[in-house]
ROVO-307042 format. One record per residue (C-alpha): x, y, z. Coordinates in Angstrom, 1 decimal. Layout:
<nodes>
x=X; y=Y; z=Z;
...
</nodes>
This chain:
<nodes>
x=0.0; y=0.0; z=0.0;
x=3.1; y=2.3; z=0.3;
x=3.2; y=2.9; z=-3.5;
x=-0.5; y=3.6; z=-3.6;
x=-0.3; y=6.1; z=-0.7;
x=2.6; y=7.8; z=-2.4;
x=0.7; y=8.2; z=-5.6;
x=-2.3; y=9.7; z=-3.7;
x=0.1; y=12.2; z=-2.2;
x=1.4; y=13.1; z=-5.7;
x=-2.2; y=13.6; z=-6.8;
x=-2.9; y=15.8; z=-3.8;
x=0.1; y=18.0; z=-4.4;
x=-0.8; y=18.3; z=-8.1;
x=-4.3; y=19.5; z=-7.3;
x=-3.2; y=21.9; z=-4.6;
x=-3.1; y=25.5; z=-6.0;
x=-3.7; y=24.2; z=-9.6;
x=-6.2; y=25.4; z=-12.2;
x=-8.1; y=22.1; z=-12.0;
x=-11.6; y=22.9; z=-10.7;
x=-13.2; y=19.5; z=-10.1;
x=-13.3; y=17.9; z=-6.6;
x=-11.3; y=14.7; z=-6.6;
x=-12.4; y=11.8; z=-4.3;
x=-10.8; y=8.4; z=-3.6;
x=-13.7; y=6.0; z=-3.6;
x=-14.6; y=2.5; z=-2.5;
x=-12.1; y=-0.1; z=-1.6;
x=-9.1; y=2.1; z=-0.8;
x=-11.1; y=4.1; z=1.7;
x=-12.6; y=1.0; z=3.2;
x=-9.2; y=-0.7; z=3.6;
x=-7.5; y=2.5; z=5.0;
x=-10.1; y=2.6; z=7.8;
x=-9.6; y=-1.1; z=8.4;
x=-5.8; y=-0.7; z=8.3;
x=-5.5; y=-3.2; z=5.5;
x=-3.3; y=-3.1; z=2.4;
x=-5.2; y=-2.1; z=-0.7;
x=-4.3; y=-1.9; z=-4.4;
x=-7.6; y=-0.3; z=-5.5;
x=-7.1; y=3.3; z=-6.4;
x=-10.5; y=4.5; z=-7.9;
x=-11.1; y=8.2; z=-8.2;
x=-14.4; y=10.0; z=-8.5;
x=-14.1; y=13.5; z=-10.0;
x=-17.2; y=15.6; z=-9.2;
x=-17.6; y=17.4; z=-12.5;
x=-19.2; y=16.6; z=-15.9;
x=-17.1; y=14.0; z=-17.7;
x=-14.7; y=14.4; z=-14.8;
x=-13.0; y=11.0; z=-15.0;
x=-11.8; y=11.5; z=-18.6;
x=-10.9; y=15.2; z=-18.1;
x=-8.9; y=14.6; z=-14.9;
x=-7.0; y=11.6; z=-16.3;
x=-6.0; y=13.7; z=-19.3;
x=-5.0; y=16.7; z=-17.2;
x=-3.1; y=14.7; z=-14.6;
x=-1.1; y=12.5; z=-17.1;
x=-0.1; y=15.6; z=-19.0;
x=1.0; y=17.3; z=-15.8;
x=3.2; y=14.4; z=-14.8;
x=4.3; y=13.8; z=-18.4;
x=3.5; y=10.1; z=-18.2;
x=2.4; y=9.8; z=-21.9;
x=4.5; y=6.8; z=-22.8;
x=3.7; y=3.3; z=-23.8;
x=1.5; y=1.6; z=-21.2;
x=1.0; y=4.7; z=-19.1;
x=-1.2; y=7.1; z=-21.2;
x=-4.9; y=7.0; z=-20.3;
x=-7.1; y=4.3; z=-21.8;
x=-10.5; y=6.0; z=-22.3;
x=-13.9; y=4.4; z=-22.4;
x=-16.2; y=7.3; z=-23.5;
x=-19.3; y=5.2; z=-23.4;
x=-18.8; y=4.5; z=-19.7;
x=-17.2; y=7.8; z=-18.8;
x=-14.2; y=6.0; z=-17.5;
x=-10.4; y=6.6; z=-17.9;
x=-7.6; y=4.4; z=-16.7;
x=-3.9; y=5.3; z=-16.5;
x=-0.7; y=4.2; z=-14.7;
x=1.1; y=6.6; z=-12.4;
x=4.3; y=5.5; z=-10.6;
x=3.4; y=1.9; z=-11.4;
x=0.0; y=2.1; z=-9.8;
x=-3.1; y=1.6; z=-12.0;
x=-5.8; y=4.3; z=-11.4;
x=-9.4; y=4.4; z=-12.6;
x=-11.2; y=7.7; z=-12.9;
x=-14.9; y=8.4; z=-13.3;
x=-17.5; y=11.1; z=-12.6;
x=-20.4; y=10.4; z=-10.2;
x=-22.9; y=8.5; z=-12.2;
x=-26.5; y=7.4; z=-12.2;
x=-29.2; y=6.1; z=-14.5;
x=-27.0; y=3.4; z=-15.9;
x=-29.5; y=1.2; z=-17.8;
x=-28.6; y=-2.3; z=-18.8;
x=-30.8; y=-4.6; z=-21.0;
x=-29.6; y=-7.6; z=-19.0;
x=-26.7; y=-8.8; z=-16.8;
x=-24.3; y=-8.7; z=-19.8;
x=-24.5; y=-4.9; z=-19.9;
x=-25.7; y=-4.4; z=-23.5;
x=-27.3; y=-1.0; z=-23.3;
x=-25.9; y=1.8; z=-21.3;
x=-27.1; y=5.4; z=-20.7;
x=-25.0; y=7.5; z=-18.3;
x=-25.5; y=10.9; z=-16.8;
x=-23.6; y=12.9; z=-14.2;
x=-25.1; y=12.5; z=-10.7;
x=-24.5; y=13.6; z=-7.1;
x=-22.2; y=11.7; z=-4.8;
x=-25.3; y=10.5; z=-3.0;
x=-26.8; y=9.0; z=-6.2;
x=-23.4; y=7.5; z=-7.1;
x=-23.2; y=5.9; z=-3.7;
x=-26.6; y=4.3; z=-4.0;
x=-25.5; y=2.5; z=-7.2;
x=-22.5; y=1.0; z=-5.5;
x=-22.5; y=-2.6; z=-4.4;
x=-22.2; y=-2.4; z=-0.6;
x=-22.2; y=0.3; z=2.0;
x=-18.6; y=-0.4; z=3.0;
x=-17.6; y=0.3; z=-0.7;
x=-19.6; y=3.6; z=-0.9;
x=-17.2; y=5.8; z=1.1;
x=-15.5; y=8.8; z=-0.4;
x=-12.4; y=10.6; z=0.7;
x=-11.7; y=14.1; z=-0.5;
x=-8.1; y=14.0; z=-1.8;
x=-7.5; y=17.7; z=-1.0;
x=-8.9; y=17.8; z=2.6;
x=-8.8; y=14.2; z=3.7;
x=-12.5; y=14.4; z=4.8;
x=-14.4; y=11.0; z=4.5;
x=-18.0; y=11.2; z=3.2;
x=-20.3; y=8.4; z=4.2;
x=-23.1; y=9.2; z=1.6;
x=-25.3; y=6.2; z=2.5;
x=-25.0; y=6.9; z=6.2;
x=-24.2; y=3.2; z=6.8;
x=-20.7; y=2.6; z=5.5;
x=-18.8; y=3.4; z=8.7;
x=-21.5; y=1.7; z=10.8;
x=-21.2; y=-1.5; z=8.7;
x=-17.4; y=-1.5; z=9.0;
x=-17.7; y=-1.3; z=12.8;
x=-20.3; y=-4.0; z=12.9;
x=-18.3; y=-6.1; z=10.4;
x=-21.2; y=-6.8; z=8.1;
x=-21.9; y=-6.6; z=4.4;
x=-25.1; y=-4.7; z=3.4;
x=-26.4; y=-3.0; z=0.3;
x=-27.1; y=0.8; z=-0.1;
x=-30.6; y=0.0; z=-1.5;
x=-32.8; y=-3.1; z=-1.4;
x=-30.7; y=-6.1; z=-2.1;
x=-33.0; y=-7.3; z=-4.9;
x=-32.2; y=-4.1; z=-6.8;
x=-28.4; y=-4.5; z=-6.1;
x=-28.4; y=-8.1; z=-7.3;
x=-31.3; y=-8.2; z=-9.7;
x=-31.9; y=-4.8; z=-11.3;
x=-29.5; y=-4.0; z=-14.1;
x=-29.8; y=-0.2; z=-13.3;
x=-28.1; y=-0.7; z=-10.0;
x=-25.6; y=-3.6; z=-10.6;
x=-25.6; y=-7.2; z=-11.7;
x=-25.8; y=-10.7; z=-10.4;
x=-22.1; y=-11.0; z=-9.9;
x=-22.5; y=-8.8; z=-6.9;
x=-23.9; y=-11.8; z=-5.0;
x=-20.5; y=-13.5; z=-5.4;
x=-18.7; y=-10.3; z=-4.5;
x=-20.7; y=-10.1; z=-1.3;
x=-19.4; y=-13.5; z=-0.3;
x=-15.9; y=-12.7; z=-1.5;
x=-15.8; y=-9.6; z=0.7;
x=-17.1; y=-11.6; z=3.6;
x=-14.3; y=-14.1; z=3.1;
x=-11.6; y=-11.5; z=2.6;
x=-12.6; y=-9.3; z=5.6;
x=-14.1; y=-12.0; z=7.9;
x=-17.4; y=-10.2; z=7.8;
x=-21.0; y=-11.6; z=7.9;
x=-23.9; y=-11.0; z=5.5;
x=-27.0; y=-9.2; z=6.7;
x=-30.3; y=-11.0; z=6.5;
x=-31.5; y=-8.8; z=3.6;
x=-28.3; y=-9.6; z=1.7;
x=-28.9; y=-13.3; z=2.3;
x=-32.5; y=-12.9; z=1.2;
x=-31.5; y=-11.1; z=-1.9;
x=-29.0; y=-13.8; z=-2.9;
x=-31.7; y=-16.5; z=-2.3;
x=-34.2; y=-14.7; z=-4.4;
x=-31.8; y=-13.8; z=-7.3;
x=-29.2; y=-16.7; z=-7.3;
x=-30.5; y=-18.2; z=-10.6;
x=-29.5; y=-15.0; z=-12.3;
x=-25.8; y=-16.0; z=-11.8;
x=-26.4; y=-18.2; z=-14.8;
x=-26.4; y=-15.1; z=-16.9;
x=-22.9; y=-14.1; z=-15.8;
x=-19.9; y=-15.2; z=-17.9;
x=-17.7; y=-18.0; z=-16.5;
x=-14.7; y=-15.8; z=-16.8;
x=-16.1; y=-13.3; z=-14.2;
x=-17.2; y=-16.2; z=-11.9;
x=-13.7; y=-17.7; z=-12.3;
x=-12.1; y=-14.4; z=-11.0;
x=-14.4; y=-14.2; z=-7.9;
x=-13.9; y=-17.9; z=-7.1;
x=-10.1; y=-17.4; z=-7.1;
x=-10.4; y=-14.4; z=-4.7;
x=-12.6; y=-16.4; z=-2.3;
x=-10.3; y=-19.4; z=-2.3;
x=-7.2; y=-17.2; z=-1.9;
x=-8.6; y=-15.2; z=1.0;
x=-7.7; y=-15.6; z=4.7;
x=-11.2; y=-17.0; z=5.3;
x=-11.7; y=-19.3; z=2.4;
x=-13.8; y=-21.8; z=4.3;
x=-16.1; y=-19.0; z=5.5;
x=-16.6; y=-18.0; z=1.9;
x=-17.3; y=-21.6; z=0.7;
x=-19.7; y=-22.2; z=3.6;
x=-21.6; y=-19.0; z=2.6;
x=-21.7; y=-20.3; z=-1.0;
x=-23.2; y=-23.5; z=0.3;
x=-25.7; y=-21.9; z=2.7;
x=-27.0; y=-19.5; z=0.0;
x=-26.9; y=-22.4; z=-2.6;
x=-25.1; y=-20.0; z=-4.9;
x=-22.4; y=-22.6; z=-5.1;
x=-24.6; y=-25.0; z=-7.0;
x=-25.2; y=-22.5; z=-9.8;
x=-21.6; y=-22.8; z=-11.0;
x=-20.4; y=-25.9; z=-9.1;
x=-23.3; y=-28.3; z=-8.9;
x=-21.0; y=-31.3; z=-8.4;
x=-20.4; y=-30.1; z=-4.9;
x=-24.1; y=-30.6; z=-3.9;
x=-23.9; y=-34.4; z=-3.3;
x=-20.9; y=-33.8; z=-1.0;
x=-23.1; y=-32.1; z=1.5;
x=-24.4; y=-34.7; z=4.0;
x=-22.3; y=-37.5; z=2.4;
x=-21.6; y=-39.9; z=5.1;
x=-18.0; y=-41.3; z=4.8;
x=-17.8; y=-44.1; z=7.4;
x=-15.9; y=-44.7; z=10.6;
x=-12.7; y=-43.0; z=9.7;
x=-14.4; y=-39.6; z=9.2;
x=-16.3; y=-37.4; z=11.7;
x=-17.7; y=-35.1; z=9.1;
x=-19.6; y=-35.3; z=5.8;
x=-17.9; y=-35.0; z=2.5;
x=-18.3; y=-31.2; z=2.3;
x=-17.1; y=-30.7; z=5.9;
x=-14.0; y=-32.9; z=5.3;
x=-13.3; y=-30.9; z=2.2;
x=-13.4; y=-27.6; z=4.1;
x=-11.1; y=-29.0; z=6.8;
x=-8.5; y=-29.9; z=4.0;
x=-9.0; y=-26.5; z=2.4;
x=-8.4; y=-24.8; z=5.7;
x=-5.2; y=-26.8; z=6.2;
x=-3.4; y=-26.1; z=2.9;
x=-1.2; y=-23.0; z=2.2;
x=-2.5; y=-20.2; z=0.0;
x=-1.3; y=-21.5; z=-3.4;
x=-4.0; y=-21.4; z=-6.0;
x=-3.4; y=-24.9; z=-7.5;
x=-3.3; y=-26.4; z=-4.0;
x=-6.5; y=-24.7; z=-2.9;
x=-8.3; y=-25.8; z=-6.0;
x=-7.0; y=-29.4; z=-5.5;
x=-8.2; y=-29.3; z=-1.8;
x=-11.6; y=-28.1; z=-2.9;
x=-12.0; y=-30.8; z=-5.5;
x=-9.9; y=-33.7; z=-4.2;
x=-12.8; y=-35.8; z=-3.1;
x=-15.4; y=-34.6; z=-5.6;
x=-15.7; y=-38.1; z=-7.1;
x=-16.7; y=-39.7; z=-3.8;
x=-20.4; y=-39.6; z=-4.3;
x=-20.0; y=-41.6; z=-7.5;
x=-17.7; y=-44.2; z=-6.0;
x=-19.2; y=-44.8; z=-2.6;
x=-20.0; y=-48.4; z=-1.8;
x=-21.1; y=-50.1; z=1.4;
x=-18.4; y=-51.9; z=3.4;
x=-19.2; y=-54.2; z=6.3;
x=-16.2; y=-53.0; z=8.5;
x=-15.6; y=-49.4; z=7.4;
x=-19.3; y=-48.7; z=6.6;
x=-18.3; y=-47.2; z=3.2;
x=-15.4; y=-47.4; z=0.8;
x=-14.6; y=-45.1; z=-2.2;
x=-12.4; y=-47.2; z=-4.5;
x=-10.9; y=-45.2; z=-7.3;
x=-12.3; y=-41.9; z=-6.1;
x=-8.9; y=-40.2; z=-6.6;
x=-9.0; y=-41.0; z=-10.4;
x=-12.7; y=-40.1; z=-10.7;
x=-12.2; y=-36.9; z=-8.8;
x=-9.3; y=-35.9; z=-11.1;
x=-11.5; y=-36.6; z=-14.2;
x=-14.3; y=-34.5; z=-12.7;
x=-12.0; y=-31.7; z=-11.7;
x=-10.6; y=-31.4; z=-15.2;
x=-14.2; y=-30.9; z=-16.6;
x=-15.1; y=-28.4; z=-13.8;
x=-11.9; y=-26.3; z=-14.2;
x=-12.2; y=-26.3; z=-18.0;
x=-15.8; y=-25.1; z=-17.6;
x=-14.7; y=-22.3; z=-15.3;
x=-12.1; y=-21.2; z=-17.7;
x=-8.9; y=-22.1; z=-15.8;
x=-5.7; y=-22.3; z=-17.9;
x=-4.4; y=-25.6; z=-19.2;
x=-1.3; y=-25.3; z=-17.0;
x=-3.4; y=-25.0; z=-13.8;
x=-5.8; y=-27.8; z=-14.9;
x=-2.9; y=-30.1; z=-15.5;
x=-1.2; y=-29.5; z=-12.1;
x=-4.5; y=-29.6; z=-10.1;
x=-5.7; y=-32.8; z=-11.7;
x=-2.2; y=-34.4; z=-11.1;
x=-2.4; y=-33.5; z=-7.4;
x=-5.9; y=-34.9; z=-7.1;
x=-5.1; y=-38.1; z=-9.0;
x=-2.2; y=-38.9; z=-6.6;
x=-3.5; y=-37.5; z=-3.3;
x=-3.9; y=-41.0; z=-2.0;
x=-0.2; y=-41.7; z=-2.6;
x=2.3; y=-42.8; z=0.1;
x=-0.3; y=-45.1; z=1.6;
x=2.2; y=-46.6; z=4.0;
x=2.4; y=-43.2; z=5.8;
x=-1.4; y=-43.3; z=6.2;
x=-1.0; y=-46.6; z=8.1;
x=1.8; y=-45.4; z=10.3;
x=4.3; y=-47.5; z=8.5;
x=7.8; y=-46.5; z=7.2;
x=7.6; y=-45.4; z=3.6;
x=10.4; y=-47.0; z=1.5;
x=12.8; y=-45.0; z=-0.5;
x=11.5; y=-46.8; z=-3.6;
x=8.0; y=-45.6; z=-2.9;
x=9.2; y=-42.0; z=-2.3;
x=11.1; y=-42.0; z=-5.7;
x=8.0; y=-43.4; z=-7.5;
x=5.8; y=-40.8; z=-6.0;
x=8.2; y=-38.0; z=-6.8;
x=8.4; y=-39.2; z=-10.4;
x=4.6; y=-39.1; z=-10.7;
x=4.7; y=-35.5; z=-9.5;
x=7.1; y=-34.6; z=-12.3;
x=9.0; y=-31.7; z=-10.7;
x=10.1; y=-30.6; z=-7.2;
x=7.5; y=-27.7; z=-6.9;
x=4.6; y=-30.0; z=-7.7;
x=6.1; y=-32.6; z=-5.4;
x=6.1; y=-30.1; z=-2.5;
x=2.4; y=-29.3; z=-3.3;
x=1.5; y=-33.0; z=-3.4;
x=3.0; y=-33.6; z=0.0;
x=1.1; y=-30.6; z=1.4;
x=-2.2; y=-32.0; z=0.0;
x=-1.5; y=-35.5; z=1.4;
x=-0.6; y=-34.0; z=4.8;
x=-3.7; y=-31.9; z=4.9;
x=-5.9; y=-34.9; z=3.9;
x=-4.3; y=-37.0; z=6.6;
x=-4.2; y=-34.7; z=9.6;
x=-7.9; y=-33.6; z=9.5;
x=-9.0; y=-37.2; z=10.3;
x=-9.9; y=-37.8; z=13.9;
x=-6.8; y=-38.7; z=16.0;
x=-4.4; y=-38.1; z=13.1;
x=-2.9; y=-34.8; z=14.1;
x=0.5; y=-36.4; z=14.5;
x=0.8; y=-37.0; z=10.8;
x=2.2; y=-33.5; z=10.5;
x=5.5; y=-35.0; z=11.7;
x=5.3; y=-38.0; z=9.4;
x=5.1; y=-35.8; z=6.3;
x=7.8; y=-33.4; z=7.6;
x=10.1; y=-36.4; z=8.0;
x=9.3; y=-37.5; z=4.5;
x=10.2; y=-34.0; z=3.2;
x=13.6; y=-34.2; z=5.0;
x=14.2; y=-37.7; z=3.5;
x=13.6; y=-36.3; z=0.0;
x=16.6; y=-34.0; z=0.4;
x=18.8; y=-37.0; z=0.7;
x=17.4; y=-39.0; z=-2.3;
x=19.2; y=-37.1; z=-5.1;
x=21.9; y=-39.4; z=-6.6;
x=24.7; y=-38.2; z=-8.9;
x=23.2; y=-34.8; z=-9.3;
x=19.9; y=-36.1; z=-10.7;
x=16.7; y=-34.7; z=-9.4;
x=14.6; y=-37.1; z=-7.4;
x=11.7; y=-36.5; z=-9.8;
x=13.7; y=-37.6; z=-12.9;
x=13.3; y=-40.9; z=-14.6;
x=16.3; y=-43.3; z=-14.6;
x=19.0; y=-42.6; z=-17.1;
x=21.2; y=-45.7; z=-16.6;
x=19.8; y=-47.5; z=-19.6;
x=17.7; y=-46.5; z=-22.6;
x=15.5; y=-48.0; z=-25.2;
x=18.3; y=-48.4; z=-27.8;
x=20.3; y=-50.2; z=-25.2;
x=17.4; y=-52.6; z=-24.6;
x=17.0; y=-53.3; z=-28.4;
x=20.7; y=-54.0; z=-28.8;
x=21.2; y=-56.2; z=-25.7;
x=18.1; y=-58.3; z=-26.3;
x=18.1; y=-58.2; z=-30.1;
x=14.5; y=-57.0; z=-30.3;
x=12.8; y=-54.3; z=-32.4;
x=10.8; y=-51.3; z=-31.2;
x=7.6; y=-52.3; z=-29.6;
x=5.8; y=-53.3; z=-26.4;
x=8.6; y=-55.6; z=-25.3;
x=11.0; y=-52.6; z=-25.1;
x=8.5; y=-50.8; z=-22.9;
x=8.2; y=-53.8; z=-20.7;
x=12.0; y=-53.9; z=-20.1;
x=12.1; y=-50.2; z=-19.5;
x=9.4; y=-50.4; z=-16.9;
x=11.4; y=-53.1; z=-15.1;
x=14.5; y=-51.0; z=-15.4;
x=12.7; y=-48.2; z=-13.7;
x=11.6; y=-50.5; z=-10.8;
x=15.2; y=-51.7; z=-10.4;
x=16.5; y=-48.1; z=-10.4;
x=13.9; y=-47.0; z=-7.8;
x=15.2; y=-49.7; z=-5.5;
x=18.8; y=-48.8; z=-6.1;
x=19.6; y=-45.5; z=-7.9;
x=23.3; y=-46.1; z=-7.5;
x=23.2; y=-49.1; z=-9.8;
x=25.6; y=-49.1; z=-12.8;
x=24.7; y=-49.9; z=-16.4;
x=26.4; y=-53.3; z=-16.3;
x=24.6; y=-54.2; z=-13.1;
x=21.3; y=-53.1; z=-14.6;
x=21.9; y=-55.3; z=-17.7;
x=22.6; y=-58.3; z=-15.5;
x=19.4; y=-57.8; z=-13.5;
x=17.3; y=-57.4; z=-16.6;
x=18.8; y=-60.6; z=-18.1;
x=17.5; y=-62.6; z=-15.2;
x=13.9; y=-61.6; z=-15.8;
</nodes>
């Protein structure tokens, strides 16, 4: 927030004693976060004059001579918005607006006029985001009369009836329902009854919102300090099922004697346990998504979920593709899920062999993914009743991995002692399945003894 604060000081000094005659306000998130003593990267300015956003952006960037590639204002005349970069900080400028008319949630038809700050505030999503700070004087204006109150009460509420905020295109759009939950997760706030009611009444309208916009909000919820709070709100409002219906069967899914929570509750425990890495949080969220499809009765354990790791990975790939995640993220998340039941010996309080560690590392492919895989396994293990001590088990495995590198090779690498051409020459065979069979055996031998020489490898393969 240091850079952002410095930029605001620059803007204040530029305005002071200048010929610019509009009043400049910092609006929304920056003011909210400043009051809460939180870092913020949102620098949104409202300039109280006709077409103020565009005029101010043009005036300020000329004054600071920032007309250069990537810094000169990007102007959206239809919206009355201008964006520019000053000292590395992206700034958005707009005039106070009202009567913004949309044909639907995709914002096809727009009519804008200048309005008072009060009218502008009533169009904003939540009271806590409808605060304005005069850049010149430092005075904070609470135009809804409820912004400061809601910050103190730690609640999310809307300036007008929530059905208007979420359902009337003149005031906003349906994405604001997800934003309400996102802010609750980021700030640790609760939703008022009328916000909850507005989400319940309007949640079907989220189907009209693009998957890209939903994707962005989901990431912010998952990467917040209170991700579980956010996901539980999504469940309680049933908003979750509009874009992730596969999670519905996880609620109230009994899992047997080794679990003390339903499928959703266990998933939340795992999510709460993993670090804030996007691929890891997505993997935690979806690691058991295939359990409802694979559950079978078991006379001793009550239930078993054979193959749920593979099914969960397949389902996760479809879900993440639907929600517009990148191919790289999908590949890593599904890999983590597919192998989250790895190192089974550790789950049974048994010593994991070096061979098993090498095989697991090779499946992960690289050391970064291996580290994430171990975190997911640890989280999945320690949230089971009475398994808190498994933290130490995985930490010991991490230490052992540091000693498993042989001859400079990475522990995730495949064996390089012998190759396919060697196999064809030694056994006088042509390219085909038989070569693959020998190479698979060579890998097993290498995993058992990575210091084996080529001659020793050949001798072992000849005995098969």
